[in-house]
N, C-alpha and C positions, 0 to 999 in steps of 0.2 A: 453475606457481606463480611463474614469473619475471615475469609481468605483474601480480601482485597489487599491488606497490608503485606502478607507474605508474597503475593503475586507481584506487587509493586517492587518489593525488594529484589526479586528475581530479574525483573526487567531492568531495573537500575543497575544491578551488578553486571548483567550482560552488556548493557550499553557502555558502561565504564570500561569493561574489558575490550570491547570493540574499539573504543577511543584509544586505548593503550596500543592495540595492534596497529592502528593507523599511524600513530607516532613511530612505530617500529618499521613502517614501510609496507605493511600488508593492507591491501585494498579491501578492507572489511566494510563493504557498503551496506545500505539499508536492507537490500534484498537478502544478503547473506546473514545479517543479524536476525532478520525475520525467520530465516530457515533454521538458525540455531535455536531460537525461542520455540519454534514448532517442534524441533527434535527433543528439546528438554521437556516439553509437555508430555512426551510419551516415555520418559525415563525417570529414574529415581534421582532427584536432585541432591539427595544426601550421599550419593556415590560419586566421589571425585573422579574415578576412572570414567564413568559415564559422561560427566561434564567435559572432561578432557577430550574424549573422542568425538562427542557431539560438536564441540567447537572446531576441532581439527578438520572434520569431514565437511563442515559447512562454511567456515570462514577462510580456509586456505584455498587458493586457486591453482597452485602448482607446487612443484618440489622446492622452488626457491623460497617459498613462504614458510617451510616447515621449521627451519632453525629459528626464524624470528618468532614464529608462533610459540615454540617451546620457551624461548627467553621471555616473551611477554606473559606467558602463563605462569612462569616462575615468579615474575615481578608482581603480578596481580593477585595470585592465590599462593602467596609465600607462607611457609610454615615448616612442619615436619615432613620428612620424606615419605611419599606414598608409594605403594607397590602398584604401579600402573602397567597394564599390558602394553607392550610397545614393540615395534619391529627391531630386529637386531641392528645394533649400531646407533640407535637413536638415544639421546641422553634422557635419563630419568628426570622427571620434573618433581618439584617440591611443593607441597601444599598441605594445609592442615588436614589431619586425618579425619575423613568423613565430614569436612566442613560444609554445612548446609547453605545452599544459595538462598533458601527462603527464610533463613533465620530460625528454622525449626530445630528440634533436638536431634543431636547426632551422638556419636561416640565421643566421650569427653576426653580431655587431656589427663595426665597423671594426677592432677590436683582436682579433677572433677569438673573443671570449667570447659565449656565448648567455645572455640573461636568463632566469632561472628563475622562472616565474610562481608556482609553489608557494612558493619561497623568499621572493618578494616579498610573498605573502599572509601568510607567517609573520612577515616584518618589519613588516607593517602591524599585525598583532596585537600584536607587541612594542611598537610605537609607541603603541598605544591605552593601554598601561599605564605609559608613561613620564611622569615629572614634567615638566610643560610648562616649568618654570623652567630645566631643564637641556638643552633641545633646541637643535640647531643651526638656522641659518637655513633650510636645506633641509628639515629635519624640521618646522619651524614652517610652512613653505609647504604641505607635505603635510597637516599637521593642519588648516590653514585649509580645505582641500578637503573634509576629513571633516566639519568643522563645517557647511559649506554643505549637506551631505546630511542633517544631523541634523534630525529632526522630533520635538520633544518632545511627549509626550502631554499632554492637557489634563484637569485634574480636573473632574469633573462634580458637580452638585448636583441634588437633586430639585426639580422645579417644582411650585408650588401649583396652577397652572391645568392642568386635564386636557383632553386633546384627543382627537378621534375616533381610534380604533385598531381593529385587527382582533381584539384580545383585551384583556381587562381587565374592569372593572366595567361593569354595564349602564347605558347612558345612557337614562333614562326618556323624556326629551323627544324625542329622535331616534327612539326605538323607537315611540312613540305616533304621531308625525307620519308615519312610514313605514307604520304600520298604517292610518291614515286614507287614505293614498294607495292602499292595497291593498284598500279597501272595508271597513275595520274589523277585518280579521283580522291578528293578529300572526304574520307568516310568518317573520320574522327579527329577532333581537335585535341592537340596535346597542350598541357598546361604546365605552368611553373609558378613558384612563389618563394619568397624568402622565408626561411625557417629560423626561428629565434635561437640564439646561442647563449650559453651561460656567460653572465657578466662576472668579472673578477671581484672577489670579496677580500678585503685586507683588514685584518684585525690587529689593533695595537693595544696590548693588554698591559696595564699599569701593575707592576709587581713591587711597588715601594712599600714601606712599612705601614702606611695608613691603609693600604689596600689588602693587607695580609688576610683578613677574615674572608675576603671574597675572591682572592686570586685563584684558589683551587677550582671553584665553581666556574669562573670565567674561562680558565684554561680547558676545563672539561667541555664547555660549550664550544670553544675553539676547536678542540679535538673532534667533536661531532660534526662541525662544519667542514673540517678537512676530510673526514671520513666520507661525507656526502659528496663532495666535489674536490678530490685531491689535486686535480689539474688547474683549478681556477680559484684556489683559496690560499692566501698567504697569511702567516701569523708572525708577529714580532712582539717582544716584550719591551716595555719602556720603563725607565726609572731614572738612574743617573747615566745610563747608556742604552744603546739600541742593540737588541739581540734577535736574530732570525731563528725561530724554532719550528719552522714549517716541516723540515725533514724529520725532526724528533716526533712531532705530532702525527706523522703518517703511519706510525706503528699502530697496528690494529687494536691491540689491547690498551684501553685507556690508562690503566694504572702504570704499565710499562712506559707508555708515551709520556706521562707526566713526570715520571722519575727521570727519563732521559732529558726532558725539557728542563727540569730543575737543575740537572748537572750542567747544562749548557748556559744557564743564566748566572752571570757573575755578580749581579747587583740585587739579588733577591732580598726583599725587606730593607732596602737601603733608602736613600733620599729620592727626591723628585725634581727633575729639571726638564719639564715637559717641552718648553720652547727649544732648548738646545737639542734634545733628542728628536723632536719633530723635524727640526732643520736638518739633522743628520739623515733622517729617513728620506726627506724630500731631495736632498743633494745626491744621495747615493742610489735610492730606489725610485723615488717619485718621478723625477725627470726622465728616467730611463724607461718609464712606461708602466711600472707596477701600480701606481696610483691613478694613472690617466684613464678616465672613463670607468673607474671602479667604484664600488660601494665601500667606503672606508669607515670602519667602526672603531672609535676610540673608547676604550673602557678605563675610566679613571674617575676619581673623586674630585679632581680639579685642584688639589693642593700643589702649589708651585713655589719652589724656593728660588727659582731664577727670576728673570725679568718677564713680567706679564706683557710688556710691550712686544718683546720678541715672540712670545706665544701667540699674541693676537696677529702679528705679521705672518707667522708661519701657518696659522689656521686659515687666514685669508688666502695664502698661497695654495694650501691644500684644497680649499673650496674651488679654486679656479681649475685645478687639475681633475678632481674627482667628479664622478657622476652625482654622488650624494655623500654627505658626511653625517654619520650617526654617532651621537655621544651617549655612552652608557654610564650612568652614575648610580651606584648602589644606594646612595643616601636619598635619591629621589623617591624611593618607595616608602619613606618614612613620613608620617603625618606631620604637616607643618613645615616641611623642608622648603627652603628657598636657596637658590644658587647665589650665595653672597660671597664666596671665596674669590680672591683675585683671579685665579686661574679660570674659573667658570665664567666670570664676568668678561674676561678677555676672549674666551673661546666661543661663547654662545652666538655672537653675531654671525659666525661662519658655519653654524650647525643647522642642518636641515631637520633632523629628528633628535629630540632630547628625551631619552627613555630611562626607566629604572633597570636595575640588574641585580636585585637582591633576593630573588626567589625563583623557583622552577617555573611558576606561572609567568614571571617577568621575562624569563629566557624564551619561553614559548611565544610571548608577545614580540620579543626582539626578533625572533626568526621571521615572523610575519612582516615586521617593519623592513627588514633587509630584503625579503623577497619582493616587496612592492615598492622599494625605493626607486 
């Protein structure tokens, strides 16, 4: 029974790593996780090289997964650089030297202390639920790595055009043409069905002064959404004016994308006129089809310096155009919060989903809300 604790630590650590891989887009299913655990059972878990290759050979299904695997391995087992055997051209990974998966003793750091991977995994889980406004610089840097692995799901909509498929309704034309090629005998029915298509997602991110502690995280979430579906995602910033930053956020590197976006935003940390800016969005973009049938996500704390009646009217107008309206308020994640501001009171009657946006866990929940809206 003495080994029950260390064995549980190994399983929990591998399960957490597999969850990180799935966020990165690697289909690390239960069968592959079981294969990694079986492989580790025959290896030295104190050897980071063995752990790296055990995971890579069992959790990756093809060449496209290798870069994501390396990035996820760095994020999960971060620390000092290790000398890992690797093919030429593959990036080295960083992890704590001889960091044990079972919490046992390994080679210590320079000060004699051994990094505990299970404790680090627990700390990562705590960080996921921390309010981003209160993070230290080091915690913010780690959170940026987690955002780089985030892959928001895409909402889908039914398509009108039906395409050939193995199952579905019978396609008369293709069935008859196949029968003519077979001498007039219907030997096989041809089918067709509608395949779902991505639904447009529009994010309106408040960059006013009251939203400054959360603007960076919200824009990183927007960048992850654009990276996942660049053709069906639009991003605008709102404050005292409307600014489209979709093109800037299409840059692959998130830091470069946010710098480019910041340079394009003229009203960063300014005032808030949600009603006027929302009207400008609907007049210029919404009526032309950007908001029509889309999932529109408004990220704001609801502080409004302009007319709340105008905001209420524009939110009702938006609700008539959009498929669903999601409002993200970072303050909703705080205990005892109530939407008492004039802006929130005016907007909520036209909102389908009212969610928090203060932590990594909240952004993961937001991704689920958008995908099922």
